[in-house]
C-alpha positions as CSV (number, residue, x, y, z in Angstrom):
1,M,-2.1,28.5,4.1
2,K,0.7,27.2,2.0
3,I,1.0,23.5,0.9
4,G,4.4,22.1,0.1
5,I,4.8,19.1,-2.2
6,L,8.0,17.3,-1.6
7,K,10.1,15.2,-4.0
8,E,10.2,11.5,-2.8
9,T,13.8,10.5,-1.8
10,Q,13.3,6.8,-1.0
11,L,15.3,4.5,-3.2
12,G,13.2,3.3,-6.2
13,E,10.2,5.6,-5.5
14,K,8.8,7.2,-8.6
15,R,5.4,8.6,-7.3
16,V,4.5,12.2,-6.2
17,S,2.1,13.0,-3.5
18,I,0.1,15.6,-5.4
19,S,-0.5,15.6,-9.1
20,P,-0.9,18.8,-11.1
21,N,-4.7,18.2,-11.5
22,I,-5.1,17.9,-7.8
23,A,-2.7,20.9,-7.2
24,K,-5.1,23.0,-9.3
25,Q,-8.1,21.9,-7.2
26,L,-6.3,22.9,-4.0
27,I,-5.4,26.3,-5.5
28,E,-9.1,26.7,-6.3
29,L,-10.0,26.0,-2.7
30,G,-7.8,28.9,-1.7
31,F,-4.4,27.2,-0.8
32,D,-1.1,28.3,-2.1
33,V,0.9,25.3,-3.6
34,L,4.6,25.1,-3.6
35,V,6.2,22.2,-5.4
36,E,9.8,21.0,-5.1
37,E,11.7,21.1,-8.3
38,D,11.3,17.8,-10.3
39,A,9.0,16.3,-7.7
40,G,6.7,14.8,-10.4
41,S,9.3,14.1,-13.1
42,T,9.3,10.3,-12.6
43,S,5.5,10.2,-12.7
44,S,5.6,11.9,-16.1
45,F,4.6,15.4,-14.6
46,K,6.8,18.3,-15.7
47,D,7.4,21.4,-13.5
48,S,5.7,23.4,-16.2
49,D,2.6,21.2,-15.6
50,Y,2.5,22.6,-12.1
51,T,3.3,26.2,-13.0
52,N,0.7,26.3,-15.7
53,I,-2.0,25.7,-13.2
54,G,-0.8,28.3,-10.7
55,A,1.6,26.3,-8.4
56,I,5.1,27.7,-7.6
57,V,8.1,25.5,-8.2
58,E,10.9,26.1,-5.8
59,K,14.1,24.5,-4.5
60,R,13.7,21.9,-1.7
61,G,14.9,24.3,1.1
62,V,12.5,27.0,0.1
63,V,9.5,24.6,0.2
64,F,10.5,23.5,3.6
65,K,11.0,27.0,4.9
66,E,7.8,28.6,3.4
67,A,5.1,25.8,3.5
68,N,2.7,25.4,6.4
69,I,1.7,21.9,5.3
70,L,4.3,19.4,4.1
71,I,3.1,16.4,2.1
72,K,4.9,13.2,1.1
73,I,4.1,9.6,0.4
74,N,6.8,7.9,2.3
75,P,7.8,8.7,5.9
76,F,9.8,11.8,6.6
77,D,13.5,10.8,7.0
78,E,16.5,12.3,8.9
79,E,17.4,14.8,6.2
80,D,13.8,16.0,6.2
81,L,13.7,16.4,9.9
82,K,16.7,18.7,9.7
83,L,14.5,21.2,7.7
84,I,11.3,20.9,9.6
85,D,10.3,23.9,11.8
86,K,8.1,24.1,14.9
87,G,4.4,24.5,14.0
88,Q,4.6,22.8,10.6
89,I,2.0,20.1,9.7
90,L,3.3,16.9,8.2
91,M,1.2,14.5,6.1
92,S,2.6,11.2,4.9
93,Q,2.5,7.5,5.6
94,L,4.4,7.4,8.9
95,F,3.8,3.7,9.9
96,H,3.9,5.0,13.4
97,K,3.3,1.8,15.3
98,S,6.6,0.3,13.9
99,H,8.6,3.7,13.8
100,P,8.4,5.1,17.3
101,E,11.7,6.8,16.9
102,L,10.4,8.8,13.9
103,I,7.3,9.9,15.8
104,K,9.5,11.0,18.8
105,A,11.8,12.9,16.5
106,I,8.8,14.8,14.9
107,A,7.5,15.6,18.3
108,N,11.0,16.9,19.4
109,K,10.8,19.4,16.5
110,G,7.5,20.8,17.8
111,A,5.7,19.8,14.6
112,T,2.2,18.2,14.0
113,A,1.9,15.0,12.0
114,F,-0.9,13.0,10.4
115,S,-0.3,9.4,9.3
116,M,-2.1,8.4,6.2
117,D,-1.7,4.7,6.8
118,A,-3.7,5.1,10.0
119,M,-6.9,5.9,8.2
120,P,-9.8,4.1,9.8
121,R,-11.6,1.4,7.6
122,I,-15.0,3.1,7.7
123,S,-17.2,4.0,4.8
124,R,-16.9,7.7,4.9
125,A,-13.1,7.5,4.8
126,Q,-12.9,5.3,1.8
127,D,-12.0,8.1,-0.5
128,M,-9.1,9.1,1.8
129,D,-7.6,5.6,2.2
130,V,-4.2,5.6,0.5
131,L,-3.6,2.0,1.5
132,S,-6.6,0.9,-0.6
133,S,-5.9,3.0,-3.6
134,Q,-2.3,1.9,-3.8
135,N,-2.8,-1.7,-2.9
136,N,-5.4,-1.9,-5.7
137,L,-2.7,-1.1,-8.2
138,A,-0.2,-3.5,-6.4
139,G,-2.6,-6.4,-6.9
140,Y,-2.9,-5.7,-10.6
141,K,0.9,-5.3,-11.1
142,A,1.6,-8.5,-9.1
143,V,-0.4,-10.6,-11.7
144,I,1.3,-8.7,-14.6
145,L,4.8,-9.4,-13.0
146,G,3.9,-13.1,-12.5
147,A,2.8,-13.4,-16.1
148,Y,6.1,-12.0,-17.2
149,E,8.2,-14.3,-15.0
150,M,6.2,-17.5,-15.6
151,T,7.3,-20.0,-18.4
152,K,3.5,-20.7,-19.2
153,I,0.6,-18.6,-20.4
154,F,-2.5,-18.0,-18.3
155,P,-5.5,-18.9,-20.6
156,L,-6.7,-22.2,-22.0
157,M,-5.6,-22.3,-25.7
158,M,-6.6,-24.8,-28.4
159,T,-4.2,-24.9,-31.2
160,A,-3.5,-27.3,-34.2
161,A,-0.5,-28.5,-32.3
162,G,-2.5,-29.4,-29.2
163,T,-4.4,-27.9,-26.3
164,I,-2.7,-25.7,-23.6
165,T,-4.3,-26.0,-20.2
166,P,-4.9,-22.9,-18.1
167,S,-2.5,-21.8,-15.4
168,R,-3.4,-22.2,-11.8
169,V,-3.1,-19.1,-9.5
170,L,-3.3,-19.1,-5.8
171,I,-3.8,-15.8,-3.8
172,Y,-3.3,-15.5,0.0
173,G,-5.1,-12.6,1.3
174,V,-8.4,-11.2,-0.1
175,G,-8.0,-7.6,0.8
176,V,-7.9,-4.8,-1.8
177,A,-4.7,-6.1,-3.4
178,G,-5.9,-9.7,-3.4
179,L,-9.3,-8.8,-5.0
180,Q,-7.7,-6.9,-7.8
181,A,-5.1,-9.8,-8.3
182,I,-8.1,-12.3,-8.5
183,A,-9.9,-10.1,-11.0
184,T,-6.8,-9.6,-13.1
185,A,-5.8,-13.3,-13.2
186,K,-9.4,-14.3,-14.1
187,R,-9.5,-11.8,-17.0
188,L,-6.3,-13.3,-18.3
189,G,-7.9,-16.8,-18.2
190,A,-6.3,-18.5,-15.2
191,V,-7.9,-20.9,-12.8
192,V,-7.9,-18.8,-9.6
193,E,-8.1,-19.9,-6.0
194,A,-7.8,-17.7,-2.8
195,T,-7.8,-18.0,1.0
196,D,-8.1,-15.4,3.8
197,I,-8.5,-15.5,7.6
198,R,-11.6,-13.4,7.2
199,L,-14.5,-15.6,6.1
200,E,-16.4,-12.6,5.1
201,T,-14.2,-12.3,2.0
202,K,-15.6,-15.7,0.7
203,E,-18.5,-14.0,-1.1
204,Q,-16.3,-11.3,-2.6
205,T,-13.8,-14.0,-3.8
206,E,-16.6,-16.1,-5.5
207,S,-18.3,-13.1,-7.0
208,L,-15.1,-12.7,-9.1
209,G,-15.2,-16.3,-10.3
210,A,-12.5,-17.7,-8.0
211,K,-12.8,-20.5,-5.6
212,F,-12.4,-19.7,-1.9
213,I,-10.6,-22.2,0.3
214,T,-12.3,-22.1,3.6
215,V,-10.5,-22.5,6.8
216,D,-12.2,-22.5,10.2
217,N,-11.4,-19.1,11.8
218,T,-13.2,-19.5,15.1
219,G,-11.6,-16.8,17.4
220,E,-9.7,-15.2,14.6
221,E,-11.9,-12.2,13.9
222,S,-10.5,-9.3,12.0
223,E,-9.7,-5.9,13.6
224,G,-11.1,-2.7,12.2
225,G,-11.5,-4.1,8.7
226,Y,-7.9,-5.4,8.7
227,A,-6.7,-9.0,9.1
228,K,-5.1,-9.6,12.5
229,A,-2.2,-11.8,13.2
230,A,-3.3,-15.5,13.1
231,S,-2.8,-17.9,15.9
232,E,-0.5,-21.0,15.5
233,E,-3.6,-23.3,15.4
234,Y,-5.1,-21.2,12.5
235,A,-1.8,-21.3,10.7
236,R,-1.7,-25.0,11.0
237,K,-5.3,-25.4,9.7
238,Q,-4.5,-23.1,6.8
239,K,-1.5,-25.1,5.7
240,E,-3.6,-28.3,5.7
241,A,-6.4,-26.8,3.7
242,V,-4.2,-24.9,1.2
243,D,-1.3,-27.3,0.6
244,K,-3.0,-29.2,-2.2
245,S,-3.7,-26.0,-4.2
246,L,-0.3,-24.6,-3.3
247,F,1.6,-27.6,-4.7
248,Q,-0.5,-27.4,-8.0
249,A,-0.1,-23.6,-8.5
250,D,1.9,-22.0,-11.3
251,L,1.7,-18.6,-9.6
252,V,1.2,-17.7,-6.0
253,I,0.7,-14.2,-4.8
254,T,0.8,-13.4,-1.1
255,T,-0.7,-10.1,0.2
256,A,-1.1,-10.7,4.0
257,M,0.1,-7.9,6.1
258,V,-0.9,-6.7,9.6
259,P,-0.6,-3.0,10.3
260,G,2.4,-2.1,12.4
261,R,3.7,-5.7,12.7
262,K,5.8,-8.2,11.0
263,S,4.2,-10.1,8.2
264,P,2.9,-13.6,9.1
265,I,4.8,-16.5,7.6
266,L,2.2,-18.4,5.5
267,I,4.6,-20.4,3.3
268,T,7.5,-22.3,4.8
269,E,10.7,-23.6,3.1
270,E,9.3,-27.1,3.6
271,Q,6.2,-26.2,1.7
272,V,8.2,-24.6,-1.1
273,K,10.1,-27.9,-1.6
274,H,6.7,-29.5,-2.6
275,M,5.7,-26.7,-5.0
276,K,5.9,-27.2,-8.8
277,N,9.3,-26.9,-10.4
278,G,9.2,-23.6,-12.3
279,A,6.4,-22.0,-10.1
280,V,6.5,-18.3,-9.4
281,L,5.8,-16.8,-6.0
282,I,5.2,-13.0,-5.7
283,D,5.5,-11.9,-2.1
284,L,3.9,-8.5,-1.7
285,A,4.5,-8.5,2.0
286,A,8.3,-8.7,1.7
287,A,8.8,-5.1,3.0
288,Q,7.5,-6.2,6.4
289,G,9.3,-9.5,6.6
290,G,7.5,-11.5,3.9
291,N,4.7,-14.2,3.9
292,C,7.2,-16.8,2.5
293,E,10.0,-17.9,4.7
294,L,12.5,-17.6,1.8
295,S,11.6,-14.1,0.6
296,E,14.1,-11.3,0.4
297,M,12.9,-7.8,-0.1
298,G,13.9,-6.4,-3.6
299,K,15.3,-9.7,-4.7
300,T,14.5,-12.6,-6.9
301,V,15.7,-15.9,-5.5
302,V,15.3,-19.4,-6.9
303,K,15.0,-22.1,-4.2
304,H,13.9,-25.7,-4.8
305,G,13.0,-24.9,-8.4
306,V,10.6,-22.0,-7.3
307,K,11.3,-18.4,-8.3
308,I,10.5,-16.2,-5.3
309,I,10.2,-12.5,-5.8
310,G,10.1,-10.3,-2.7
311,T,8.5,-6.9,-3.4
312,T,5.9,-4.3,-2.4
313,I,5.3,-3.6,-6.0
314,S,4.3,-0.3,-4.5
315,P,2.8,1.2,-7.4
316,E,6.1,2.8,-8.4
317,S,5.9,0.9,-11.7
318,V,2.6,2.7,-12.5
319,S,3.6,5.9,-10.8
320,T,1.3,8.1,-13.0
321,N,-1.9,6.4,-11.9
322,A,-0.6,5.8,-8.4
323,S,0.2,9.5,-7.9
324,D,-3.2,10.5,-9.2
325,L,-5.0,8.2,-6.8
326,Y,-2.8,9.1,-3.8
327,A,-3.3,12.8,-4.7
328,K,-7.1,12.4,-4.8
329,N,-7.0,10.7,-1.4
330,M,-5.0,13.7,-0.1
331,L,-7.4,16.3,-1.5
332,N,-10.4,14.5,0.2
333,F,-8.4,14.3,3.5
334,I,-7.5,18.0,3.4
335,K,-11.0,19.0,2.6
336,H,-12.3,16.9,5.4
337,L,-9.8,18.5,8.0
338,T,-10.2,22.2,6.9
339,D,-12.8,24.9,6.5
340,K,-11.9,27.7,4.1
341,T,-8.2,26.6,4.3
342,E,-8.1,26.7,8.2
343,F,-7.9,23.5,10.1
344,K,-10.9,22.5,12.3
345,W,-9.0,20.3,14.8
346,D,-12.0,18.4,15.7
347,L,-10.2,15.8,17.9
348,E,-13.6,14.1,18.7
349,E,-14.1,13.1,15.1
350,E,-12.9,9.6,14.3
351,I,-10.9,10.2,11.1
352,T,-9.0,13.3,12.6
353,D,-8.6,11.4,15.9
354,E,-7.0,8.2,14.4
355,T,-4.7,9.9,11.8
356,L,-3.4,12.7,14.1
357,I,-0.3,11.1,15.6
358,V,1.6,14.2,16.9
359,K,-0.1,17.5,17.9
360,D,2.2,20.6,18.4
361,G,5.1,18.5,19.5
362,K,3.1,16.1,21.7
363,I,2.5,12.5,20.9
364,R,-1.1,11.3,21.0
365,K,-2.2,8.0,22.3
366,N,-5.7,6.5,22.5
367,G,-7.2,9.8,21.4
368,K,-5.4,11.9,24.0
369,T,-2.3,14.1,23.9
370,E,0.4,13.1,26.3
């Protein structure tokens, strides 16, 4: 069984799906590993790092032709699809709910596809959860970016010239990214507040030393461990409860995303008008529309005296660490799916069932193949 590691082609992407260390472990399990030339170069991994552990470095076309399993981080694109053959197994984040045309194209090629972003939020899948591993780094980098863009420092500082009061940070969404953002901002000395539709995150927030802004969430339960889209009534209550903190904040980080859907608008232009002059807003949900009404993906805009940065901070900026974590997730996933390098195809098992989107050219829905 040959595993092909492809170079990422998405603009700005610097990660690689399998690091040399994990490639070595796959080889030890009995897989052959083919790596596209320069696949790891932007993550500080040289081709020789792969060949030294027994992997084979080849041109892109050869990897597509010879590999049984093709692994990426980002969705397969049109150029990839031209090279995919019937019977090949694809593994990447497919975001299948919002990209039905991609899933149909994969099915038309007669391929099989697993979507890594469809991993169920259950305890035994934690070490395969690429969204968690990557969002953890995104939360950290959001605070570092905010610190760089702000015109203030985070901690309380007492000097001969006077006392500097600590900055105030507000975080929307206490998932993996939000929790890491809270922890990082607290370590840097900021006063941190956070809010989330899931009241079960209150204890986690407070355990990190931040204040949780409670909003009545009756009827707003989460779905499968993820936050679900909030109702208009909840959005109104949240604005009322959070506005005071929002208007006092020096740095605001928004992380609220609903899988397969447009990001909810949590901060309107009217609210931005009342924010501190010079405040910074980092919108981590910008790729799916943004949590702030004024966010633009990949851009920094200044509106009403507020610097609004629309980004995923997908851990491209820490691509070495991000690649290592993603690769470890993939290793655990492949070990889960296979026995002595052969796929088990246990369609009754929850992890396999939820991540297997296309099987032998047929699209699966609700645990069944159409």
